[in-house]
N, C-alpha and C positions, 0 to 999 in steps of 0.2 A: 245737717247740712245739704244741700239741693246738689244734683249733679252737675257738671261743668265739661262733659265732653258730649254731646249731643253731635251727630253728625249730621243734622239739618240746619247747624246753627253756619253763620256767616263765616268765612274766613277770616282770621284775625285783621288782615289789611284794608278789608272792608268795615270791619266793625271801628278801626281806627278813622278813618274816614269818615263815617258816621260821627264818633267822637268829637274830631276836630270842627265840624259842622255845629254840633249842637254847645261846643265849648265857645266859639265865634259867637255865638248868637246867645249866650248867657246862660242857656239852658243846662247849668251844673248837674243838676239830679240827672237829665237825658245822658249826658256826656258821662256819667260815672257809671250807667248802664253799659253802654259799649265798650268801657276801658275795660270793666269786669270783665264782658265776655271775651275781648280779645285776651284777656291775660288768661283766661280758660283753655283760651286756644294754642296759646304761644306764651308762656309764663317765662322766657327767658330772653325774648326779643328786646332789644333794647329800645327801637319804636316805640313798642309796648309803654314801658317804663319811662320813656320821656312825655308820653303822654298823661301817662299819672302825675309827673313831675308838673307839667302844665297846669292840669287840674287840680292839683294842690296850692300853687302858686295862685291860683284865683279863686281859691277859695278862702274865707276867713279863718279856718280852724285847723289850715293846713290839710284841708280834706280828709280827716277822719271821720265828720259827723257825716260824710256822702255815704261811707258804707257801714253802716250801724249791722250790729249784730243781732239778728232776731230768732226766730225758734225753727225756721228752715231758710237759712241764708244760702245764697248763690256761693258756690265755691269760691269763684274769681273774685267777687265782694271780700269774702275773708281773706284771701291773697291780698288784693291790694289794699287792705286795712292795716294788714303786717308790714306792707312795707311803708305805710305811711306813720306807722307807728314808729318803725325802726327810723324813718327820718326826722322822728319829731323827739331822739333822744328816748325812746322807749323800745329798745331792740329786743328785752327779754320777753315782754310782749308779745312783738310780732314774730318772733321767733316760736313762741308757744302756738301761733295761730299756724305758721306753715306747716309746722307737723301735725296739727290736725287736721291740714289738706292733705298733707301726705296720708293720714291714715283715712281719710274718704276716697282720695282715688291715690293708691300709691306708685302708678306707672308714670305719674307726672314730675315734672323736675320744677316742684315748687320753689326748693331752695337753692337754685342753681343762680347766684344774683351777687355780686360784689359783696355787699356787707353782711352777708354769712358768712364767706369763705375768707374774709378779710380775717387777718390775726387779732385786729384791735376789738373786735366780738369776744372773743376767748379771754383777753384781759377785762372787759367791762362787767362780763357777767358775774363772773370768778366760778371757783371748782364745785361748789355742789350746785349751783344752779346749771352749768355744763353738764353735770352728772346727770341731772334730772330730766335736761332737754333729750339727753341719750338714751334715758330709759324710756321715754316716751315714745323715741324712734324705733327703739328694738320691740315695742311692745304692739306697735303699729305694722311692723314688717313681719313677712311668713320667716321660719327658722328651716334652712337658710331659703336666701331669695334667689330666686331664678334670674340664671345670668342675664336675660333678657331684659330686665328689672333691674338690675343693679346700678346702670348709670344715672337712675333719678335718684339712688341714695348718696351719690360721690361727693355731693356739698355738703352733707351732715360728717362723713368720713375726714374731708376735709377741717371743719370745725372739731372735729375729736383730736385730729393731728395739733392744730394750733392749740386747743386746750391742754394738751397734754405738755405739751411742749413750756407752754406757759407755768405750768402747775405739776411737775416731774413726781411730784412723791405723793400726791392725793390717792390713796386706796381705792376711793369709791368710782372717782374718774376712769382711773386705769380700767377699772374693772368693767365700767360700761363699755369705754369704748373699745375693748376686749371683746364684747357681746356684739357688737356693731360690726368690728373689723371679719367677725368668725360669720356672720351671716351674710355679707357680701363677698365672701371669698378669700379674702385677706389673712388667712390662716395662720402665716408665720408671723404676721403683725400681731394676731389676737395672742399669740403663745406668747410672744415678746410681752406687750403689756399687762394682761393678765399676772405673770411670774412676777414682773414689778409691783402690781399690787399687791400680791400675798406678801411680798419682802415687805413691802413698806405698811401695809396694816394687815397681819393676819385676821382672816373672818371666815366664817363657812361662805357666805356669798364669795368671796375672792377663790376661796378653794374651787368652790363650782364653776365659777367661771375659768378658771385655770383647768379642769377636769374637762368642759365641753370644749376646751380649745385644743387641749391636748389628744381629745377622743379624733374631733377635725381633722387632725395632724398625723390621724392613723398610729399614735404613739399611747396604745391601749393600755398599758400597764402601768405607765405613769399618770395617766387620766385615772383610772381605778386606784391609783394611791392617792389622787388629789381628793378623790369624791369621799373616800373614806375618812381622810381628813375633815372632810367637811361635816361627815355624821360624828367625830368627835366632836368637835363646835356645838353642835346642837343633834343630839341625839333624837329628838322630838319632830324634826322636819323629816317625814316620812317619803316625799315626794325625792330626796337623795337616794332613800334605800331604792325606789323604782329605778330610777337612773340606773345605780349600780347592776341591779337586776337585769335591767334591759342591757345594757353594753355587754356584762357576762356572757348574756344568750344570745347575741349578733355574734359573738366570738366563741361558739361551740361550748359552751360552759354553763350547759343550761341547771346541772345539777347545783353549781354553786349560786346561780340566779335564783333559784326556787329557794334554796336557804334565804338567802337574803329578802326576798318578798315574804315569805314565813315570818321575819322577822318584823317587818313594817307591819303585816297585819295583825300579829301578835299585841302590837301597840294598839291598834286602831282598826278593827277588822270593817270597818265602813269608810274607811278614807280610799278616796274615788280613784286616785291615782294607784295606789297600791291592788284594789281589787280589780282594776281593767289588765294590768302587768299582770297579775296571778291568773285569771282566767286565760291569756293569751298564752302565757309559757305553759300553763297546763296543757291547753290546746298543742300547743307544739311538742310536749312530751308525748302525747298520747293517741292526738286527733281523735279523742272523743266530742263528738257535737255537745255533749251535755253543760260542758264548759264555755260554749260558747253561746248558750241557751241562758247559762247561770248570768252571765254577762248581759245580755239584753233584758233579763228580769232586773237587774242592779240598774239597767240604764233607766228603764221605767221607773222604778219605783225612785229614782234618785235624780229628777229632772234639772236640779239643781246644782249640778257638779262643781267645782273649783274652775274646772276650764274645760273647753273642747277635746273630747279624746276621738283616736282613730283605731282604737286596738281592735274592735270588733269586725272593722270594714277591712283591715287588712289581712284579720284571719280568712275571710270570706271571700277575697279579692281573688278570681280564677278558679276557683272551686266549683264543681257542678253541682248548682241548684242553690247552692247558699250564695254565690255570687254571681252566677252567669246560667244561660242555658246551657246544657249538654250538646255535644254535637246532635244532629238530625239524625234518628235512625234510617235506616236505608228503605225499610219499610213501615208506613203509617199501623200503629196499634201493635196488638200481641197477642191475637186471637188464643182464645182458651180450648176451643173446640171446633168444629167445623159448620157447626149449623149455620145457615144463611143468615144477613141480615133483617132481622125483620123491618116492615115498612113503618116508616114514621112520618107524623105531618112535619113537612119542612117550612121551619120559621121564616118570615116574608124579610124580605132586605131591609137591614137597619136603615133610620135616617142620617141625613148628611151630617146633620149636629153629632152622631155619635160616631159616624165613620173619621170626622175631621178630630173628634178629642181623642179617638183613641190613636190615629197617625202622631199625634203630638206625645204621645205617653211612650208607646211601646218600645222598648231597648232589649238586646238579648243580655244586657248586664245589668246588677244592682248592687250597691253599697254591700246589703243583709237583707233576710227577709223581711224583718219588721220596715225597714225604709222601703223596699217594695210596695209591702201592704199601705204604708202612708201614701205613695206617691198616687197607689190605684183610686185615692178618694176621688180623682177627678174623674171617675166614672159613676160616683156615687149616686147621682139623679137620675142616670138612665135607666129606664122600664125594662122588666126581664124580657119581653119580647126584643128589645133593641139590641142586648145583651146577647141574647141567643144567637140575634141574625146577622151578629160579629162573628160568631162560631162558624155559621152556615156560609155566611158571605163576605168573606174575611176582605178589606177595603185593599185597594191598589196600595202598593207600596209608595211611601213618601217621598216627594222631589226633594230629596234632600241630601246631605253627604252620606249619612247613615242609611238611607235608603238607596242609593246609590250601590254603596257596599255590599247589603245584606243580597239586594238583586244580581250583586257579579258574583257573589258567592255561592249562591243558592236561594233560589227563588222559593223554597220550602221552609227557609229560614224564618223569613217574613211572617210567615202563616204560622210556624209555631211560636213566634214574635206574638201573634195577634192571640193566640189561644191563651197564652200564659196571664197575659195584662188582661183579656175579658174575663178568666176565672178568679184571678184577684179582683177583679171589679165586681163579681158577685160576690165577694166575702162583705163587701160595703151594700147590699142588697139588704133591706127592711132589717137594718140592725136592731130594731126595738124588738125585734120575737127572738125569743129566746132558744137558744142554739140545738136543744135536742130535736123540737119541733118546729124549725124555723126552715125556709123556702131556700135560703142562700144552703144551709146543709144537705137539704135533698137534693138540690139540683146536680151539686158538686159532687154528693156521692154518687148518684147516678151516674155522670160522666165519668166518674174516677171509675166505677168497676165495670162499667161496660164492657167487654170482650172486643166489641166490633168498632168501636167508639174512636174517633182522631186525636181527641183531647183529653185522653185520658190521664195522661201525665201533667198537663196542664191543671186541671182538676186538683188531682193528688196534690200538686207542689201548692193549689192553694190551701188547700186543707193544712198541709203542713205548716205555711205560714201561719193561718190561724190559731195553730197551736203554739206556734212561736208566741204569737202578742197576747196569747189570753191562756194561762196555765188551768183552769179549768175545762177546757177541751181535748186537753193532752191524750188521755187514755182513750177517748174516743177516736181521735184522727190516729194514734197509733195501732187500735185493734183494726182500723180501714187500712190502713198499709200494710201492716202483716198480712191482712187478709190476700190484697193485691199481689205481693212478692212472693206469697205461696204458691198462687195461681199459677205465676208466670214461672215461679221455679219449677213447677210440676209439668207445666209443658216443656220446659227447656231440655226436661229429660229423655223427652219422644224427640224436637226438632229445635233448630235454633232459632230465637227470639231475639229480633234484632233489638229491643226496647229492653232487655232484660240489664244490661247496662247502666242504663240510664236510671231504670228504675232502681238497680241498686246503690246507686250515689242518692237517690231523692229518701229513699229509707232511712240512708245515714245520717242524713239530715234532718230527720224526723224526732221531736222530742221525747223524750220516755219509753222508747222504743225497746220490748224485752230483748234479752242476752239472747235468746237464740235466732230471733229473726236478723239484730244486728249480724253475727256472726254468718248467717245464711247471706246477708247482703256484701256484706267483705267476701265473700269466696264468689259470691257473682259479677261482684264488681273488679276481681282479680287483686284484690288485696292482701291475700292469704296464699300462704302457698298451698299445695293442692293435698288436698285432703285423701283419705282412703273410700271409697265407694258408700260404703255401710254407714259413715258420718254423716253425708248426705243424706242418704237414706233416712236416717236415724232422725234428722233435723226436719225433713219434709214430712214423714209421717206425725210428728206431734204438732205442726205448723198448719198441715190440713185438715186437720180433726174440722168437723162441721162448726161454722161459728155465725150466727144474725149479724149482717151487716147494720142493723139496726141501730138507733141512737141508744146510750145507757141510760137507765134509769135514771129519770130528775131526781 
C-alpha cells in the first residue's frame, strides 16, 4: 500500500475541484485519482464523500472498479474502495480495507464515517466477524496508543460498543473489545468487558485479557490471579509465564519473577519471550553485562522471533556506553606519563560527502551496542583517509534540532559524538580482513592505547562494540580494555584522571572481562563501597603486569 500523507500534495479542496472537473468531462478514472487523493488528505470531510457518491453514480458498477487493488495501491484508493463496497452491501469487506488503512497510517481517522459507527453494521456482521475486525485493529495499534493518536480509533471503539450491545454474551467479542478499550485508555470499560468475557466463556485468552485490563487499572494482585488462571487453562503458553514474570518484576518481586521465568525456560529453553525476559530480569538482579551480551547473541542467532522485543534496548537505555555517551570529561584524554606528544602527520580534511554522512548519523544515544554497529554501516564505503580526517577535522554541528541542543549544551559533546561514530565506522572498514591482522583492529587499538589521543574512549567503545557483535574477538578486546583501564588506574593513584569514571563504565560494558578488572572498574566508577587501600594495590599489581597489546594467535 502506498503512502497517502505527502505534504507536497494538493489540499483536499483543490483535489475535489479537479475531481468535479474531470467528472463533468466524463473522465472517470481521472476523477477517481483526485477523489482518492482528497480522501487521503481529509478522510472524514463530507464533501469528499459526496464527490465519491457522484462518482459511484456515474459508474456502471457503483464505482468499485475505479479503485482496483494492486500490489502497491494508494491508501486513498483503498479507503475509497472500502466506502463503495459498504454502499454496495458488502460492509465486512469494506471494514477490512479500512482496518488495513489504519495499520498503514494509524494516525488518520479512516473509519470516522457514519456507516462504521452505525449500530446497524454490528447487527449485519455478527459477533465472530466483529471480533475478528477488533483483533485486526488491536494488531495494528501500539499498546498503549499514544493519547494524541487515540481519536483516530474512536470509530472502532464505537463499533465495539455497538457490537457488545447486540451480542452481550459473546466471550470472544467481549475480550477483543476489552483489548481495544485498554489500548485507547478506556481502562474501566476494558475491565468490565473482560470480566464479562470470562464469565460468559471461561478461557485462557479471556483470563489474559482480564489480567491485562486489571494490570492497567493498577489492580496488580487481581491481574496476577487472572494470569495464573490463564496458565491453568494452557500450561504450555509460555508467553503468559513471561507476562507474569514481568508484572512481578515491575512491582519489586524480582525473586518470584525469576522463578516464573525459570519455569518457562525449563519447558522450552529457546522460547523467545522467555529468553528475552530472563536476560532482562537477570540483569536487573545483578547488573552484570553478560546477561545483555547473552541476549544480544540470542537475538543474532534467532532473527525470526515470534514478535519484536525491546528488552535489550530497555536495559541499555540511559546507561553509560550501553545506550549513550558518558558526560564529557573536563579534559580530553588521560595521559599516563608526561612525555611530550610525538609529531604525527595530520590527515587531510575529509570529503564533503563524508562530512554529510557523519552529520546525518552522529547522535549521543543509541538503543544498544549492536544497533550502533548496524547504524554505522552508513560509513562503510568511506576510505581510511576520510575516516581519520573526520577525527582530526570534525565537521560543523548539523543545522538540526539535535545540533542546536548539542551546541547549546557543550560544543565538545558534538566532537565526542563525531569521534564515537567515526570509530564505529572504522569497524566496517575492510571487513574482509581477518580481525587479528586487520586494518580496522590496528587503527582502533592504536587510537585506544594512545595516551595523548583525544579519541581513545571512542576507539575503545568501537572495540567493545565489535566484541558484542562478534564472539570470536571478545578475548582480544577484553585484554585491550583491561590494559587501558589498568594504566589509567595506575595513574589515578598519583593524580586525578578526568576520564577514569567514563573508562570504568566502558570496561563494565565489555563482554568477557575478567573478574579482577570488573572489580577495579566498579571501584573506579564508584559502584562499590570504599575498599581498604591494600585491596586496590593488590588488584593493580596483578593487572599492571606487562602484557603485549598485540592480537591473539590466530
